N, C-alpha and C positions, 0 to 999 in steps of 0.2 A: 504493500500500500504506500509506504514512504516513497519508494522510487517512482511510483506512478504520480504522486503529488509533485515531486521534484521535476519530472518530465513535463508536467502541465504548468510549471512555473507558479504553483500554488505554495509550495514549501521550498525552503532553501536547501542547498546541497550540504553534504556532510562536511562541515567546516574543518574537522580534524584531518581530513584528507587533503586539504589545501595547504601546500607548503608555505605560502605567503602568510596566511592567517595563523598558521601554527607557529611560525617563527616570531610573529608579533605577539603571541600569547592570547590572541583573540578567541581561539577555539578551546580554551581551557574548560575542563569539565564537560566536554561534549558527550552526550546530547542533553544533559540535564539543564533545566531552566530555559528550554527553547520550545517554540510552538508557533502556530499561525491561526489566524481567523480569516474566514472568507464570507462575504455577503451572499445572500441567496441568489442574487443576479450574477454572481461570480465576477463582477467588475471591480470590487474593492477587496484588498487583501492587506492584512497587517502581519508582519513577522515580528516575533518577540525573541530576544536573545540572539539575534543575528549580528553580523559585523558591526552595525551601528546601534545595537541594542533594540531599536524600534525602527522598523521600516514600514512606511505607509505607502501603498501603491494603488493606483487606479489604472485599469486597462480596458480598452475597448477596440474592437475591430472597426476600421473606417478611418476617416480623416478629420473628425470633429474634435480638434484639440481643446477647444474652449469648453466643451461639455465635460471632457475628462478632467480638465483643470478645475472646473467648478465642483465636481465630486470630490476631488482631492482637497480643495479648500474647506468644504463642509466637514470632511473627516478630520482634518487638522484642527479645526475649531472645536470639534467635539472632544478630541483627545487632549488638547491644551486646556480645555475647560474642566477636566476631571479634578476633583478635590484630592489633595495629597500627592499629586504628581508634579514634580518640578524637573525641568530640563536644563542641562548645562548650556547656558547662553551668556555670551559676552555682548555688552552694548555696542562695542566697536566691530567685533568680528562675527557676530551672529552665533548660531548653534555650533557647539563643539561636537565633533564626530571622530570616529576612529580612523577615518580616511581623510587625510589632509585636503584632498581635492574637493571634498564636500563641505569644507568649513564655510560657514556663512549661512545661506538659506538651508543647507543640507539637502537641497532639492536637485534631483537629476531627472530630467525629462528625456524620454527616448521614444523612437518608433522603430518598428521592424519593417523594412522595405526590401523588396526584391530588386536587385541590380545585377542581373545575369551578365550583361555586357561588361561591366566593370570587374566582375569576378569570374570571367570565363576561364581563367587559368586555375580555378579552384582555390585561390587565395584571396585575401583582402588587401594585398599590396597596392594594386592600382586604385582601389576604392579609397584607401588611406591617402594616397598621393592627391587624388581629386578632392577629397573632403577637407584636408588640412587647410588650404587657403579659404575654404568656405566657413571655417571656424567649427567644423564638425569632427567628432571622434567616431571611429568604427570599432565595433566589438562583434564577437560571435553572438549568436542568438541566446546562448546560455550565460552571457555576461563576460567579464574579463577572462582572458586566457582560455576561451572556448572557440571552437571552430565555427566558420560561417555555415549557413545552411547549404545543403547540396543543390538547392534551386537558386542559390545566389542571395538568399535572405540574410541580411545583416541587421545589427542593432545600431542605430544612428542617434547621437546625442550632441548637444553643443559642447565644445571643448571648455569654454569659460564657465566656471561655477563659483569663482571667488569674487567677492565684492560686486555682485550682480543681483538684481531683483528677480523674483520669481516670474513676473510678467515679461521681463527681458529674456529669460531663459526660454519661455514658450515662443516669443516672437523670433528669437534666433533659430530655434528648431524649425519653425514653420518656414521662414524664408530660406534657411540653409537646405532643407529637404526639397523645397520647390526648385532651387537652383541645381541641386544634385540630380533630380529626376530629368531636368532638361538636358544635362550632360549625358546621363544614361541613355536617353532616347535620341540623342543627336546622331 
């Protein structure tokens, strides 16, 4: 059951098997104190005890980023409004996370897109070359250090996450993916 949830991106992978997380001490006491919650419509997921202790995600097929962002905003307001829960936050730097690239808003917005022309060689090398000047990062569909999909599906997100507002992250993702798809289809 666990592997089925991981494959469906509902539950996070075995952190103790990740050498990066293990060397940082983030996977200590695996699997105790970890879990997830998923909404009935399967669009909203919260991971507990994962890399950043609490990861709140909203996912939906299609291209309506505003709807997904609105769901995320509602979830964040709910979680932040819970009595007795305080988050490590600095007035100048924002939320403190275990991943330095997520310092600030702690938000990472991404989309899975098929770019078979830019991944025709079976790697993400050309996609990364094209995405870098657009301000985008490329990952495998399972996150960092994972392979791209066999059909050319990759995870695309804005590279900048420090000292940037959530709305700027969404705008950067939207315009960057729009430009990327023009290059893919050229």
